[in-house]
C-alpha positions as CSV (number, residue, x, y, z in Angstrom):
1,M,-63.9,27.9,-55.2
2,T,-60.2,28.0,-55.6
3,P,-57.9,25.6,-53.6
4,A,-56.5,28.5,-51.7
5,T,-60.0,29.6,-50.6
6,S,-60.9,26.1,-49.7
7,E,-57.8,25.8,-47.5
8,A,-58.5,29.1,-45.8
9,L,-62.1,28.0,-45.1
10,Q,-60.8,24.7,-43.7
11,R,-58.4,26.5,-41.4
12,D,-61.1,28.8,-40.2
13,R,-63.4,25.9,-39.4
14,L,-60.7,24.1,-37.5
15,A,-59.8,27.3,-35.6
16,R,-63.5,27.8,-34.6
17,K,-63.7,24.1,-33.5
18,S,-60.5,24.4,-31.6
19,L,-61.7,27.5,-29.9
20,L,-64.8,25.7,-28.7
21,D,-62.6,23.0,-27.4
22,F,-60.5,25.5,-25.6
23,L,-63.5,27.1,-24.0
24,N,-64.7,23.7,-22.8
25,P,-63.6,23.4,-19.2
26,A,-63.3,19.6,-19.5
27,F,-60.0,20.2,-21.5
28,E,-58.5,22.6,-19.0
29,W,-56.7,19.9,-17.0
30,R,-54.8,18.9,-20.1
31,R,-53.6,22.4,-20.6
32,V,-52.6,22.9,-16.9
33,F,-50.8,19.5,-17.0
34,A,-49.0,20.6,-20.2
35,E,-47.8,23.7,-18.4
36,T,-46.7,21.7,-15.4
37,W,-44.8,19.1,-17.4
38,G,-43.3,21.7,-19.7
39,T,-42.1,23.9,-16.9
40,F,-40.7,20.9,-15.1
41,L,-38.6,20.0,-18.2
42,L,-37.5,23.6,-18.6
43,V,-36.4,24.1,-15.0
44,V,-34.6,20.7,-14.9
45,V,-32.5,21.7,-17.9
46,A,-32.0,25.4,-17.0
47,A,-31.1,24.8,-13.3
48,G,-29.7,21.3,-13.9
49,G,-27.0,22.6,-16.2
50,G,-25.3,24.3,-13.3
51,V,-25.9,21.4,-11.0
52,V,-24.3,18.8,-13.3
53,A,-21.5,21.2,-14.1
54,A,-20.7,21.4,-10.4
55,R,-21.0,17.7,-9.9
56,S,-18.9,16.8,-12.9
57,G,-16.1,19.3,-12.3
58,G,-17.0,21.5,-15.2
59,A,-17.8,18.9,-17.9
60,V,-20.8,21.0,-18.8
61,R,-19.4,24.3,-20.2
62,P,-20.9,27.7,-19.5
63,A,-22.0,28.1,-23.1
64,S,-23.8,24.8,-23.0
65,I,-25.5,25.7,-19.8
66,V,-27.1,28.8,-21.3
67,V,-27.9,27.3,-24.7
68,A,-29.6,24.1,-23.3
69,P,-32.7,25.9,-22.0
70,G,-33.3,27.6,-25.4
71,L,-33.2,24.2,-27.1
72,M,-35.5,22.7,-24.5
73,V,-38.1,25.5,-24.9
74,M,-37.9,25.0,-28.7
75,A,-38.6,21.3,-28.2
76,I,-41.5,21.9,-25.8
77,I,-43.1,24.4,-28.2
78,Y,-43.0,21.7,-30.9
79,F,-44.5,18.9,-28.8
80,M,-47.1,20.8,-26.7
81,G,-47.5,24.3,-28.0
82,T,-50.8,23.4,-29.6
83,V,-52.1,22.1,-26.2
84,S,-51.5,25.0,-23.9
85,G,-49.6,27.6,-25.9
86,A,-46.4,26.5,-24.1
87,H,-46.2,29.6,-21.8
88,L,-43.8,27.9,-19.3
89,N,-43.4,31.3,-17.6
90,P,-45.7,33.4,-15.4
91,A,-44.4,36.6,-17.0
92,V,-45.5,35.2,-20.4
93,T,-48.9,34.2,-19.1
94,I,-49.5,37.6,-17.5
95,A,-48.3,39.4,-20.6
96,F,-50.6,37.4,-22.9
97,A,-53.5,38.3,-20.5
98,L,-52.5,42.0,-20.4
99,R,-52.3,42.0,-24.2
100,G,-55.9,40.6,-24.3
101,N,-54.8,37.3,-26.0
102,F,-55.5,35.1,-23.0
103,P,-58.5,35.0,-20.6
104,W,-57.8,36.2,-17.1
105,N,-59.9,33.4,-15.5
106,R,-57.4,30.8,-16.8
107,V,-54.4,32.6,-15.5
108,P,-54.4,31.1,-11.9
109,G,-54.5,27.6,-13.3
110,Y,-51.5,28.2,-15.6
111,L,-49.5,29.9,-12.8
112,L,-50.2,27.1,-10.4
113,G,-49.1,24.5,-13.0
114,Q,-45.9,26.4,-13.7
115,I,-45.1,26.8,-10.0
116,L,-45.7,23.1,-9.3
117,G,-43.6,22.1,-12.3
118,G,-40.7,24.3,-11.3
119,V,-40.7,23.3,-7.7
120,A,-40.9,19.6,-8.6
121,A,-37.9,20.1,-11.0
122,A,-35.9,21.7,-8.2
123,G,-36.9,19.0,-5.8
124,F,-35.8,16.4,-8.3
125,L,-32.4,18.0,-8.7
126,R,-32.1,18.1,-4.9
127,L,-32.9,14.4,-4.5
128,M,-30.5,13.5,-7.3
129,F,-27.5,15.7,-6.6
130,G,-28.0,17.4,-3.2
131,T,-27.3,21.1,-3.2
132,A,-24.5,20.9,-5.8
133,G,-24.2,24.2,-7.8
134,A,-26.7,25.9,-5.4
135,L,-29.3,23.9,-7.3
136,G,-28.7,26.1,-10.4
137,A,-29.9,29.2,-8.7
138,T,-29.7,32.5,-10.6
139,V,-27.9,35.2,-8.7
140,P,-26.2,38.5,-9.6
141,G,-22.7,37.9,-10.9
142,A,-19.5,38.8,-9.1
143,G,-19.3,42.5,-8.7
144,V,-22.8,43.0,-10.1
145,T,-25.2,45.0,-7.9
146,S,-28.8,44.0,-7.3
147,L,-30.0,47.0,-9.2
148,Q,-27.8,46.1,-12.2
149,A,-29.1,42.5,-12.2
150,L,-32.7,43.8,-11.9
151,V,-32.4,46.2,-14.8
152,M,-30.8,43.4,-16.9
153,E,-33.7,41.0,-16.1
154,V,-36.2,43.7,-17.1
155,L,-34.4,44.3,-20.4
156,L,-34.0,40.6,-21.2
157,T,-37.6,39.7,-20.4
158,A,-38.9,42.6,-22.4
159,G,-37.1,41.3,-25.4
160,L,-38.2,37.7,-24.8
161,V,-41.9,38.6,-24.4
162,N,-41.7,40.9,-27.5
163,T,-40.3,37.9,-29.4
164,I,-43.1,35.7,-28.1
165,L,-45.9,38.2,-28.7
166,G,-44.5,39.1,-32.1
167,T,-44.2,35.6,-33.4
168,A,-47.8,35.0,-32.2
169,S,-49.3,37.9,-34.0
170,G,-49.8,36.5,-37.5
171,A,-48.6,34.1,-40.1
172,R,-45.1,34.0,-38.5
173,N,-46.4,31.7,-35.7
174,V,-47.2,28.9,-38.2
175,G,-44.6,26.2,-38.6
176,P,-41.1,26.3,-36.9
177,N,-40.6,30.0,-36.9
178,G,-42.0,30.7,-33.4
179,A,-40.2,27.9,-31.7
180,I,-36.9,28.8,-33.4
181,A,-37.2,32.5,-32.6
182,V,-38.1,32.0,-28.9
183,G,-35.5,29.2,-28.3
184,G,-32.9,31.2,-30.2
185,Y,-33.6,34.3,-28.1
186,I,-33.3,32.5,-24.8
187,A,-29.9,31.0,-25.9
188,L,-28.7,34.4,-27.2
189,A,-29.7,36.2,-24.0
190,G,-27.9,33.6,-21.9
191,L,-24.7,33.7,-24.0
192,W,-24.1,37.4,-23.3
193,A,-26.0,38.2,-20.1
194,A,-25.8,35.1,-17.9
195,P,-22.6,36.5,-16.1
196,I,-24.6,39.6,-15.1
197,S,-27.9,38.3,-13.8
198,G,-28.1,34.6,-14.8
199,A,-30.5,35.5,-17.6
200,S,-33.5,33.9,-15.9
201,M,-36.3,35.9,-17.5
202,N,-38.7,33.5,-15.7
203,P,-39.9,34.0,-12.1
204,V,-40.5,30.2,-11.6
205,R,-37.1,29.2,-13.0
206,S,-35.4,31.3,-10.3
207,L,-37.9,31.0,-7.4
208,A,-38.0,27.2,-7.5
209,P,-34.3,26.5,-6.7
210,D,-34.4,29.3,-4.1
211,L,-37.4,27.7,-2.3
212,V,-35.9,24.2,-2.3
213,R,-32.5,25.4,-1.1
214,G,-34.0,27.8,1.4
215,D,-32.3,31.0,0.3
216,L,-34.6,33.8,-0.9
217,A,-32.1,36.7,-0.5
218,T,-32.1,37.6,-4.2
219,S,-35.4,36.1,-5.3
220,W,-37.1,39.5,-5.5
221,I,-34.9,40.5,-8.4
222,Y,-36.2,37.5,-10.5
223,L,-39.8,38.2,-9.5
224,V,-39.9,41.9,-10.1
225,G,-37.6,42.0,-13.2
226,P,-39.5,39.6,-15.4
227,F,-43.0,40.9,-14.6
228,V,-41.9,44.5,-15.2
229,G,-40.1,43.5,-18.4
230,G,-43.2,41.6,-19.6
231,G,-45.4,44.7,-19.0
232,I,-43.0,46.9,-21.0
233,A,-43.1,44.4,-23.8
234,V,-46.9,44.5,-23.9
235,V,-46.8,48.3,-24.3
236,F,-44.1,48.0,-27.0
237,E,-46.3,45.4,-28.8
238,Q,-49.2,47.8,-28.8
239,I,-46.9,50.4,-30.4
240,L,-45.5,48.0,-32.9
241,V,-48.6,46.1,-34.0
242,G,-51.6,47.9,-32.6
243,R,-54.6,46.1,-31.3
244,P,-54.5,42.4,-30.4
245,T,-55.0,40.0,-33.3
246,A,-57.1,36.9,-33.5
247,A,-54.0,34.9,-34.5
248,G,-52.3,36.1,-31.3
249,A,-55.2,34.9,-29.2
250,L,-55.2,31.5,-30.8
251,A,-51.4,31.2,-30.3
252,A,-51.7,32.1,-26.7
253,Q,-54.4,29.5,-26.1
254,G,-52.5,26.8,-27.9
255,L,-54.7,26.6,-31.0
256,L,-52.3,27.3,-33.8
257,G,-50.4,24.7,-35.7
258,L,-53.4,22.5,-35.9
259,D,-53.3,22.0,-39.6
260,E,-54.7,18.5,-39.9
261,P,-57.4,18.4,-42.5
262,S,-60.9,18.5,-41.2
263,D,-63.9,16.8,-42.7
264,E,-64.8,18.6,-45.9
265,T,-68.3,19.7,-46.7
266,E,-69.7,20.8,-50.0
267,D,-69.0,24.4,-48.9
268,T,-65.2,23.8,-48.5
269,K,-64.5,21.5,-51.4
270,P,-62.6,23.2,-54.2
271,S,-64.4,23.7,-57.4
272,T,-63.2,21.8,-60.5
């Protein structure tokens, strides 16, 4: 048996063991906690940039405000992507389920964790800084209609979810590539589209500040847009790649990147 074959067998055994762990309901609380904590961190940074900019008189520049969430998502994928898949976004969770890469019976727990994490983050900002910067709420830009903001959110989210699904469909999701691609896309989208819609691409990121500040006037844009965009991305992924892959399912469930060596048996030891 060649070393390459041995390595492939080891990874297969580890994937099967990890899948059994994922299907074990005793581990579900860890995954929901990971989604809660990860979404908290994302919303604190994404909404907090605008809050701190308002409190500091503009010390945090617009470019920094939109790049920071991308960097945070990149970090979160690195430290907890193997735990829950680091969805951090209801539109992503629903897209993975529609794609057939994530079990529907686990969707409610993930959504609950994301909502709790987002609202807790907005509450934290409210306690720390009051309502400065409208709690970092995403709203249509000056002179931008609700329809324009909605279409922009659909477009941006479609690109984001395609990036996530695409980097979770094969070997590209191993190593830093997925985290860099997703974080880079979020930063890029914000750099050019934030003045139009706020470049939310995440229902919880927008709804949480709106709930805490008590203003839901434009929340519908950031609920409808990301979910529609995520659905479009699933259709496009089917066109681009075809049927769901096993690697995509493992990535959605937080099972890739687990490349620690497992105990070898005689079947997996390379021949000399």
